[in-house]
C-alpha positions in Angstrom: 172.8 176.1 58.6 171.4 174.4 61.7 169.2 176.5 63.9 170.6 177.2 67.4 168.7 175.8 70.5 167.8 179.3 71.5 166.3 180.1 68.1 164.4 176.8 68.0 163.1 177.5 71.5 162.0 181.0 70.5 160.1 179.6 67.5 158.3 177.1 69.7 157.4 179.9 72.2 156.1 182.1 69.3 154.0 179.3 68.0 152.6 178.7 71.5 151.8 182.4 72.0 150.2 182.6 68.6 148.0 179.6 69.4 147.0 181.1 72.7 146.2 184.5 71.1 143.9 182.7 68.6 142.2 180.8 71.4 141.7 184.1 73.3 140.2 185.9 70.3 137.9 183.1 69.5 136.8 182.6 73.1 137.8 179.0 73.3 138.1 179.4 77.1 135.4 181.8 78.2 136.9 182.4 81.7 140.4 183.2 80.4 139.2 185.4 77.5 136.8 187.2 79.8 139.6 188.0 82.3 142.0 189.2 79.5 139.3 191.2 77.7 138.0 192.8 80.9 141.5 193.7 82.1 142.5 195.3 78.8 139.2 197.3 78.7 139.7 198.4 82.3 143.2 199.5 81.5 142.1 201.5 78.5 139.1 203.1 80.3 141.5 204.0 83.1 143.7 205.8 80.6 140.7 207.9 79.6 140.4 209.2 83.2 144.1 209.3 84.3 147.5 209.9 82.8 149.6 207.1 81.5 152.1 207.7 84.4 149.4 207.5 87.0 147.9 204.3 85.6 151.4 202.6 85.4 152.2 203.8 89.0 148.8 202.5 90.3 149.3 199.1 88.6 152.8 198.8 89.9 151.6 199.7 93.4 148.8 197.1 93.2 151.2 194.4 92.0 153.8 195.2 94.7 151.1 195.2 97.4 150.0 191.8 96.3 153.5 190.3 96.0 154.8 191.9 99.3 151.7 190.8 101.2 152.0 187.2 99.8 155.7 187.1 100.7 155.1 188.3 104.3 152.2 185.8 104.6 154.3 182.9 103.5 157.2 183.9 105.8 154.9 184.1 108.8 153.3 180.8 107.8 156.7 179.1 107.5 157.7 180.5 110.9 154.6 179.3 112.6 154.7 175.9 111.0 158.5 175.8 111.4 159.0 174.7 107.7 161.6 175.9 105.2 159.9 176.1 101.8 162.2 178.9 100.6 161.2 181.9 98.7 157.6 181.7 97.5 158.5 183.1 94.0 161.7 181.1 93.6 160.2 179.2 90.5 159.6 182.5 88.8 162.9 184.1 89.8 164.8 181.2 88.2 163.0 181.6 84.9 165.4 182.9 82.2 164.0 186.0 80.6 167.1 187.5 78.8 167.3 187.6 75.0 170.3 186.3 73.2 172.2 188.3 70.7 170.8 186.1 67.9 167.2 186.8 69.0 167.8 190.6 69.2 169.4 190.6 65.8 166.5 188.6 64.3 163.9 191.1 65.8 166.0 194.1 64.6 166.2 192.6 61.1 162.4 192.0 61.0 161.8 195.6 62.2 164.2 197.0 59.6 162.5 195.0 56.8 159.1 196.3 57.9 160.2 199.9 58.1 161.9 199.7 54.7 158.8 198.2 53.2 156.6 200.9 54.7 158.8 203.7 53.5 158.8 202.3 49.9 155.0 202.0 49.9 154.6 205.5 51.2 157.0 206.8 48.6 155.0 205.0 45.9 151.7 206.5 47.1 152.9 210.1 47.6 154.9 210.2 44.4 151.9 208.8 42.5 153.6 205.8 40.9 150.1 204.4 40.5 147.3 207.0 40.2 144.5 204.8 41.3 146.3 203.6 44.4 147.2 207.2 45.3 143.6 208.3 44.9 142.5 205.4 47.2 145.0 206.5 49.7 143.8 210.1 49.5 140.2 209.0 50.0 141.3 207.0 53.0 143.1 209.9 54.5 140.1 212.2 53.9 137.8 209.7 55.7 140.3 209.5 58.6 139.9 213.3 59.1 136.3 212.7 59.9 137.1 209.8 62.1 139.7 211.9 64.0 137.1 214.6 64.5 134.7 212.2 66.1 137.0 210.0 68.1 140.4 210.4 69.8 143.2 207.9 69.5 142.3 206.2 72.8 138.7 205.8 71.9 139.7 204.2 68.5 142.0 201.9 70.4 139.1 200.8 72.6 137.0 200.2 69.5 139.8 198.1 68.0 140.1 196.0 71.1 136.4 195.4 71.2 136.4 194.5 67.5 139.3 192.1 68.0 137.4 190.2 70.6 134.0 190.2 68.8 134.5 190.1 65.1 136.4 186.8 64.8 133.5 185.0 66.7 130.9 186.7 64.6 132.8 185.9 61.4 133.2 182.3 62.5 129.5 182.0 63.1 128.2 183.8 60.0 131.1 183.2 57.6 129.0 182.2 54.6 126.8 185.2 54.7 129.7 187.6 55.4 131.8 186.2 52.5 128.8 186.6 50.2 128.4 190.3 51.0 132.1 190.9 50.9 132.2 189.3 47.5 129.5 191.7 46.3 131.2 194.7 47.7 134.6 193.7 46.2 132.9 193.2 42.8 131.3 196.6 43.0 134.5 198.3 44.0 136.5 196.6 41.3 133.9 197.8 38.8 134.1 201.4 39.9 137.9 201.3 39.9 137.9 199.8 36.3 135.6 202.7 35.2 137.9 205.3 36.8 141.0 203.7 35.1 139.2 203.8 31.8 138.3 207.5 32.1 141.4 209.0 33.7 144.5 209.3 31.3 147.5 207.5 32.8 145.4 205.7 35.4 145.7 202.2 33.7 148.1 200.0 35.4 151.2 198.9 33.5 151.2 195.3 32.5 153.1 193.1 35.0 
């Protein structure tokens, strides 16, 4: 079945956005990444001081102030110079931003597949289909109780954003050393898991 033009265009846009996201996280353009990183951090820190509604309202007011001022400035300039350049934002007003039915259905199907996969995995963990995996999940939840006691959700989100903009660069620079240490940790963890599986009845995985 041949892909529709809208679908092909969306795939191209997704590939473009993915490439731009990678460039941002790896600081390919220092100025652009700095602006995005600083703006996101400023927004998150603002949320620590004000409510979400207040932050959204202030951002909307700031954007409206900028666009209205620019519109008035261009109108006055055109009147003084006696030119007719039209609406200053015409190029952006003409951009098509609506989603087609096919695109909406595609996103809905992807979301449904993700939700179903998550529900199946949670059922497998909570109903102890594999004892070792359920024990790992229990340890993770136990650790998260301590994390939750130390940090709130917004603080964790700030830490995640900082990590997203720093860890890829650090890994790219010290990849060999990091892979070596990760390999040692993985070997040690696998050894501990193997010992647990050997000692706990019913913990051994069934042969695939």
